[in-house]
C-alpha angles and dihedrals in degrees: 000000000000117000090220090215107130124123104202135187132321092070119136124190128195087277086079084073116236091347098092138037093207119114109199096234094051092044094053094043093048092047090051092051091050091055103254118153102185121045131187134199120195109171118183111270094326137092094190092112096048096086095055088042092056092048094048093048090050090053093058098034098247126146110247119215106203112212146162136204111227134190111221117200112218113170105305095337127096109210122198111222128172123209133198121199110238091198142338091298088055090052090053089052089052088051090054094046094046091048091051093050095046093047101044129084090224090062089219144066131258122249089246095054089046092056093048096048103045102066092108096037138087108240120214122180112210118241092239092054091045090058087053089048100051093102093057103030089141089070088048090054089052090049090054097040090132119072094253093079113113138169119227117232120198099192149311092307088071093071093121090056090049090053091047091050093048090052090056098038094249114152116230128209133190107256112155114181115256117199103148137026107240137018091252091058093071095099090050090052090052089051091050090050090051091052090051091050093044093238140096129274090252089066097045113108115194132174113267093244092055087086086071095050094112131111104284123216116239089254092053090050091054090050092051100042136041119251090243091057092048091048090053089050093051091046090055091052090051090059091059117092122222113237137174129225100181128102140148115285113273124201110232114246112252109238088342092293121158114240095259090049091049090049091052092051091047092053092051093048093044094049092049091050091044091057090050092049097046097029116215099324112055117172121251088243091057092048092050091048091053092050092047094051094046089051092053092046089051092047091052095042096237101133095109091052091058092045092052093050092044089051097057091039088055088053090052092051092047090049094051091245109154111233128199118258089241143303132221124345096331088082087074093067121098089196090058088047092050092049091050090242086125134019098211117106101219093200094052091051099038097244123166122227090208089071086064106034122013122179088201090058107034114203133143117275113259113203111175114194126203121212131172103279093240093050099046092090090053090060093045089050089053091050091052091051094042099048099026132271092251090055101050132062140150120244130261119229132178132231114216135202106270118200097262094044090046089057093051095045094043092048094048094046092045091055093237120159106287093217091054093047091048092052092049092048093048091051089063121078118229112256095036120115117227090249091053091047091052091049089053091051094243093147098040094107093053100057108155142114087266090059091049090053092045095051093042091062098032092057090055091049095048112106096009121126112272106172145344124252141162122273109252095237115355123120123173118215117187134177088216125060107274093226090069087080113003133046120234134214141174121264127188115322087017093286109169109242134182112242088224119081123229097273091051093046090053090052090049089057101253124141120224124218116199119224109180129188112221118192092204091062088052087050092051091048091052091049092051091051091049091048091051091047093049100039105019084234117135101210120200113207090210089063094057111114116238095215102062110149095204091055093052091045089056092051092045088060090052091243094147103129110147094014116128113251093357102069104089120102091243094051091048090055090050091051091052091051096041098042095202113223101174140037088250089063090058092049092050094045095052088048094050097041094088134096108285104016090051087087089067095057092090091054091050093049094046094049091046094053092043088052089228112184107169121070101150136019087228104093096211094049090047089053090056095047099040099080090057096039096249096311116117100228105157138054087228090063091053090051091050093048091052091048096048099041101040102024098242119152114251089254092052091044091055090052089048091050092051091049091054095047091048094042092239096165095188091062101035097070104179094185092055090048092051093046093049091047092051089051088056094055104272121128118241090250092051091048093050091046090050092049091051089050092049091047091051097049097038087081092053106035114118125208105262090204092064094040091052095049095047093043087059089062090049092050093047090054092048090050092051091048090056100041103028103026097156091056091042095055095038090055092043092052091046092052091053102035093126094053106078095190095051092043090052091050095046093050089052091049091049092052091046088054089054097258114137113226109207119210122254112279133196087211101046113017126102125198094282137013118307138184112253112184103303093337140075121243116215112237128235098231096075090061113103114260093015119121134174093267090058092047091050091050092052093047089050092050096049098068081131123025117273104254096209143342095275092051090049093053092044090055100045108026108119144125086289102042099049135167094277091051093050089048090052091052090053094047091049091055093247091131098045094105092079088069099240125125114257089239090057092049092048089052090054100048096097091045091051091050091050088051090050091051092050091054092047092049091050091050092051094048098041097036112188096331095098136036111229120225101167124196110241112238121242117261120253102243119221138153111297117251119260123241091250091053091051092048089052091051091049091053090048095055102025100035093238143042110277111173094040143324132256089238089065089067090066099040092116091056091048096048098085092052095066090228124192120227115236093246090055094047112106131183109278141136089237114101118239137180126240131180112219147165111238114236135172094009111194123186120200139176119236124226087264091056096253124136123241136154148220126203142159115254114207130190133162092282108045147317129266136186111250126201126202113192121209096260090058099034094066089060099044104032093107092048099049107070131146110283096009122139110229142173109228129198118198148095133284120234131181118236121179091340094309132102119250124188115217107207118222099165137007131196127188105242091213088062094054114106113253118244088253095064105047125183127209125209113216118201120190122201112200104172114056094200089064094057102098095046097039095046089054090051090045091053091053095048092049092049090057095056109031118175144128105297112103116225119232116198118207120194113198096200098067099012091241126156121204126186108213119227117274092255087072094053109130142211097232097219122170091254093051093049090050092051092049093048090053090051101043104019136271096274097041097073119073134169113209136172091227136055092234111065118238112238 
């Protein structure tokens, strides 16, 4: 008797994006619990879920039926047909069909292709398509001429179709649609459908029977379908063979070479490169290292891998594509160094090959390569051409609903109040799960039925697949056509992607090569081009010395803006304390500046400055710890300590280190370590202490190979900043031209370094920033409304300089360069060189455009009969613009003040307050004063119903987020308004790596007395016995409200008058005066406009 336990086609998983609420794992587990034996998956057009499906079925011993839903194009009709692979050949046909659908504009397959590619598949015509097909069922009969043709039946209501099928000898099978797991998930499915359609659930219209599209129990199936239909369904499943797709990863053969041939070629290439790297006199140590590495590579069978990487790296070098010096553990290989895959000499930097390839821990080599982000695609294109387009593809990855996004999507699709949903989402930090947020009480202030609804749906969305994208780095290279095992599709920009994600590709036996785009390499490339253009010098980064005093002096001062890894405020503070004097200091600092090991930075700095050289009485241990001043910084040091103390080989020591860091107790045998250490001359106490030290730092140790390679990039940038600062800052500004805040900061830093930044110019500027003599010229592209087409048009028109503003407009005015664009140029200062005020030029824009149109009209009417030499109109003369007006215009079209800052207009008033500029302000408990312009003021109400505010404070150096808590806001609310200039008192804190100014006081700078009308605060002390206590109190009060008013102290006893030093000058606010009157008496505090009191 049949078990009647087959779930057949018409089953979508979450891989049919936003069309199903089924996750594959939950689907398989639930089906197993319900008693099913055979299980199908037929996602729409894609096979991306098949690989997880096969793995999950294998775990629970279920028979997987691999399927695909296709759209067949017949005349003007799109038929939905589902296919099940009868065997491995059938799977390959599904791969071909899926690839065609995902790579065609029609999003379907032709009738002819369908016929060719279904010979090893079960063919099932969907009920919906069959209804469409009734009028031409003869064609359908031809389509299902082989016995695998079936008609899907959804339930008893399809009895007319069953009768029709029986009359035409068409076999029917039970295939109810499954779109969600349980009956109670129907509302969630509707919500998912609404998200996919970009609407709300109220506007979602589904067929009535969709409510039943859940995973039926076996009992429910028997109630819905006849036994004959279920028997037919089980019989179909029995005809399908089980097959496997998975295998161990296999390295593709380079140029079809056998392994021994590949090894021979690798040895020749490596030896040739080795001789070039080490010239004619390599050390014996280097030769031995090369032999050792080649022997390990041969033992592991990895020669082809190295040859493939070396091949595309050679292409990059030949094509003048800058490549990174290395990344990850591959920088520790002398073979990679010899092949120019990396630029890090592992012997010079004390790097261990075992961190990269370890015969005791066999895993595939993983060489990640960095390219300039805009050249990465060039290298991938070469690889596709070199190894064959059918053999190379990038890797698919999926974006999922994170907690915050799940709230927004669920709220929008549910039709909940958008303001409410926005507040709930903003209350939740990115990176938190919904469960974590609930545990932290994030939603406690929003308790309501709306919140319950929102979280009910958001929790179901969280973690589900949201969209497809391209893996950031992964490229698959195979010596067999990819479509033999994995379907392909187009990603963005028609990139060819595998439909399998990285985990699935690994299970299928493919090897991934990582091509990464690094913006800092793009930055270095741009700098090198600018240097060559300005100096005719072709600088090679590899020739830069790593012991340049000026470079280290720069870093010692914390001047690391724009330098990879060293730019953050925290890192700059560390550099100033550390005062790096060698490349090794940079490597160690970038390794320690991470959560966890950051606590050891102080120890490193202290030992360095104390010039400590002894950290253990064991000479060999001391040798390992000495370069990092007794602090274990690198994983390589841990490996060496294990090797030296307990006598493990480096390969064994690496396995032992990994076991400790991953808490693998069976491999991290402490007793064996202690015994082996004792046998090598250590006491039991020393061995246990050493093990404890290794155990502690194994969680913190950083791979020195990666740190060394990336520190080289940091050092190169620092070197270029010192020796080629115009090119450095021009490239830095160009790389960040769309980020107003960064651009503002970098221009300030350039000026601070003594580099003049010239304004944008219609006559001189290019698209981005350029070096002009010893200055930087601002580009045109950062100006609002300007694009590359406009820049190209201007450059084309200025074959000779524009003689005046009217001539400029006459030459460039067009459908592209319109009145608003010309206005933007004027406001940015790009037309200042003609000597007219920006206000005058703005007043003449319409007149200039009219002049341009007149010339154009004359040209069109006269043709080439006459040469035009037009008379330039006279300028409309108006009052010149003020500096503040021009600054406002700059901020409007550039996003920041360029030629100055409003705060500079009140510098004289600020001078007596000893203010700190924002760029100088560092996190500290000590209160400071800053003068800022208030921007982007945002008032909010706390959970307790109290008002507070956030705003951006801007001065001539940078911008900083400012926070005003409720206790302060009530006192300063009238002072802090959008666009106001204020003097703030407060402290700087660091939040998520950024500075934040906590406001304690705020004074309107326009209300400060000018330096011309000075006030004096007179304080009279009547009782001499009170002097010690009261002077102490006085000092505290004055320190809390520093300003410009000098303080004059009068002592009644001896009729003396003392003017306190300027550092005690005060801002005589109402609160300060009240405090002083309470302390010294109502009549003993006077505020006068002269130093001598008036009687």
